[in-house]
N, C-alpha and C positions, 0 to 999 in steps of 0.2 A: 440551587440555581443551574448547575450543570445538567442535572437530571431533567429539568424542565426544558432546557435547550436541546437536549438529546431527543426528547419526545417530539418537540416541534420540528427539529431538523429532519428526523426520520419521516415524519408526516409530510413535510414539504418535498423531500426527495421522492417519496412514493407518488405524490400528486404530479410532480413535474418531470418524472423520469423519461428519458429517451435514449435510444441506442446511437452510438457514433458509427460512422462508416469508416472504411479503411483509410481513406484520405485524411480524415480528421485526426488520425494518430500520427501523421507524418512529422509534425513538430516534435513529438515525444520520441518517436523512433529515431529521428535525426539527432536529437540531444543525446540519446543513449549511445548511438553509433559513433558520434563525434568524440565524445569524452570518455567512452568506456568500451573501446574495442576489445574483443575477446574477454569480456567481463561476465561475471555471474550476476544475473538479475534476480532479485527477490521480488516476485510478483505476488498476486493473490488470486483466489478463485472468487469471483463476484457473487455476493448474496444480498438479499434485502435492498434491492434497488440501488446498489453501488454501481458506479460507472463500470460497465462490463468490459473486461480486458481480453475476452476470448480472441478477438481479431488481432490485437496487439501481441498477445502471447504467441499466436501462430506465426506472425511476422518475425518476431524475435527468434523463434526456433529455426525458421527458414534462413535467417541471416546468421545462423550458427552461434547464437548466444546460448549460454547455459541458463536454464530457468530453475527456480526453486520456489516452493510455497511454504508459508508458515506452518509449523507443526506445534501443537500445544500438548505438552505432556500431562497425562491424567494425574500422575502421582505428585508432582512438585509444582504444577502450574507454570512452568517455564516454557518459553517459546524458543524454537530454533527453526532453521530453514532446511528443507529436504529437497533433493534434486527431483525435478518433475519434467515429464514429457507428456504431450497431449494424449498419448495412447495409454498412459499409466492409469491403473485402477486406483480410485480414491476411496477413503472411508470417511464417515462423518464423525467429527469430534463431538464433545458434549454440548457445544453451542450450535450444532447442526451445520458446521462449516466443513466442506470437503477438504481433506488433507491426506498426505502420503502416510505410509505405515512406518512404525517405529524403526524397523530394520532398513529403511531406505537411506541412501547416502546423505549425510549431513554436509551442508555447504555454508560458507560464509559469503554472502553476496557483496558486490562492490557498489551496487546501486539498488535502492529499494523503491518500489512503487507501493505507496501506502494509502489504504482506503481511509475515508473520513466522513464524518457527519457534517462538520463545519470547519472553516479555516479563516484566518485573518491575514492581513498583509505582512504581519510580523513573523509568519511561519508557525504560528500556534495552530494546533489541530485538536478538534474534538472528536474522540473516538467513541467506542461503546462503553468505556468506563472501567475496563479490567486492567488497563495499563500494560498490556503485553508488549506493544511496540516501544513504549517509553522505557520499560525495563531492559528490553533487548538492546536498544540503541545506547542507553547509558552504560550497559555492560560492555558493549562493543567499543565504545569510546575509551574505556579503561585499557583496552588492548593496544591502543594507538594505531589500529587499522584505519586507513582512510576509506570513507564510504560517503555516498550521496543519498539523500532522502528526497523523494518527490511525492508529495501528496497528490492523489488523483481523485477528482470529483467534478461537480458541475459548477458553473459560475454562480448560479443562484445560491450556492452554499456558503458564499463569502459573507463574513460578518465584519463589522467595524473593528472590534477588539474582543478577543475571547479571554475569559478569566483563566489564569494558569496557576499551577502549583510548581514548586521547586523541582519536582521530579519529572515534569512534562518536558519532552524533547522537541525542540523546534525543527521544522522542516527546512531544507535548503531551497526548495521551490515547490510550486503547486502547478499542476497541469489541469486545465479544463477544456471544454469544447471551444473556448475562445483563445486558447494558447497558454503561454507560460506566465506565471507571476514569480519572478525571482525575488527572493526575500531581501529586504533592506538591511 
């Protein structure tokens, strides 16, 4: 069932994709600045018709936030976040996603911008199926570190209710071109 929804959601995102302008990111930028001053932001490098965060990432760096990108280890399939600046050279991981190099500085973000294929009003997220974000957030929860997760996508990706597993991690909010959905 999830795999069928993944294919459908990816196809839909590809057909309906569009870029946001700088002003469209103002609500998300304000949210990050208001609640997370001097924070480390775990962002992502957009691929496969994900909502493109290049403009937002540049704005965050201009406002002196520290940025990091997910890094997938080849050997143990774990994810962590590595410090990133727009001028840094990236390498492609086994999924074709640009990431930093192993020797780059590891960071633990305070706020995460999370890509998605679909989401619902309960904070459930459909990703690509490998569970990297779920594993990372569940591991981070065990450390008692406070952090916030914001799914990032298009409003047309919203579903009534997604099927979930016990290991799935709920988002705190979702940002789309129409603004925020705070989770109930």
